[in-house]
N, C-alpha and C positions, 0 to 999 in steps of 0.2 A: 767623168768624175763628178759626183754631186757634192754640193755644199749643204751642210745641215744647219739646224736652228742655232747652234752655238756660233757659227760663222756669221749668220745673218744678224743676230743680236749684237755681235761685236762691231758691225759695220753700218748699222742704221740707228736712227734715234729711238725707235720703239723698243722697249725692253719688257721683259717678264711677260705678263698676261697680254699686254698691248701689242706685242710682236705676234702678228697673225700668220706668218708664213713658217712652214716647217722645213722646206728644202728647196734648193735651186736645182732643177733638173737639167737645164741647158741654158746657154747664153752665148751671145756674140756682141759685137759692137753696136748692133741696132736693136736687139731684143733680148728678153729673158722669159723663161718658163719656170714657174714655181709651183709647188704643191703644198696643200694645207689640209689638215683635218680639224683645225681649231673650231670650225663652225659647229661641231658636235658638243663642245664644252658647255656645261650648264652655267659656268661662271664667266662666259664670254663677256668682255668689257663693253661690247656694243649692243648687248641684248637689252630690249625694252619690253616690258609687259610679258616677260618669259618667252620672247620671240626674237629671232634675228632676221630682220627685214632684208630684202634683196638689195636695197640701196647700199647696204654695207659692202657689197661687192666693189664699190668705188674705193673704199679704204684698202681692201685687199690689193687692188690694182695700183693704188698710190704707193703702197709699201713695196710692191714689186718694182716700181720705177725707182724707188730709193735703193733697192738692192742693185738694180741695173747701174745706177749712178756710181755706187760703191765699187762694183766690179770694173767699170770702165776707168775709175780713178785709182785703182790699186797701185800702190807704190808712191802715191803723192803724200806729202807730209801734212797737207791741210785737207779739210773736208768742207763741203758746202751744204747748207740746209735748203731743201726745196719745200716751198709752200704751195699747196693746191690753190690755184688762182681761178680756174673755171672748169666746168664739166659741160660737155655738149653731146648731143645726139645719143643720149643714153637710152638703151632698150633693156628693160628688165623683163625677162621671160617668165620668171617664177615670182611668187609673192614673198617667199621666205627662203633663207639659206639653211636654217637649222633643220629643215625637213628633208634636205638633200642627203641621200644615203651614202653616196660615194665621196671620195676626196675631191677637193676643189683644185682645178688646174687654172692658174692665173698667168695669162700671157699678155705682156705689154711689148709694144713695138714703137720705138722712137721715130716719129715722123720728121721732126725738125728740132734743132737746138742751137743755141748760141750762148754767149757768156751770161745773158740775163735770164734765160729760161729754156723750157723744152715743151714740146707737144708730143703726146703719146696717144696711141690707139690701144684699147684693151679689150680682152675677152676673158670672161670667167666661165668655166664649164665644169660639169660634173664628170669625173673620170669613171666610166662604166666598165671598161676593160682596158687592156694595154693598147687596143686598136680603136676603141670607140669612146667618144665623149658627147655630152649633150650641152648645148649652149644655155647659160643661165643669165648672163648679162654681157653687154658690150657698149662701147662708146669711145669718147675721146676726152682727154683732160689736158690742161696746161699747168705747168709748174713755173713759179717764179723762184729763181735761184738767188738766195741771199749771198752777200759777200763771203769770201773765204773765211773760215774760222779755223783757228789752231785746233788740231785734233785733241779731244779731251777737255776743251774749255767750256763746252756747253753744259 
């Protein structure tokens, strides 16, 4: 069962145009795979000089980690805000995301986490068919988890 954009927007801080993910394809306690076609939008909020640079893949991955956190905390009465603390070992294979023809597949895998933060590895690829994809970007990032907030108070 996939989860759509409505579920994503209800469970992550990014709303409306800033919510970059369209669908959760699969997930478990360690990872999530999301799909997005928002890189084709002319009104994409991260476009600069009429282009969407490949470094924006990091924001797609960070949002997927937020989705993963929300999925893992389903049923809790509070939510936590994660702030991107560092990005490491990033490899950008293409210069731009807006020229990628297929949908984006955003895969994040939690490497480590505790009450204060989490470390994720990520890959963003172009979905070329149901069986094939092409790597666009990959790397690791760490999140600093803010204290618990009462849901709806942010």
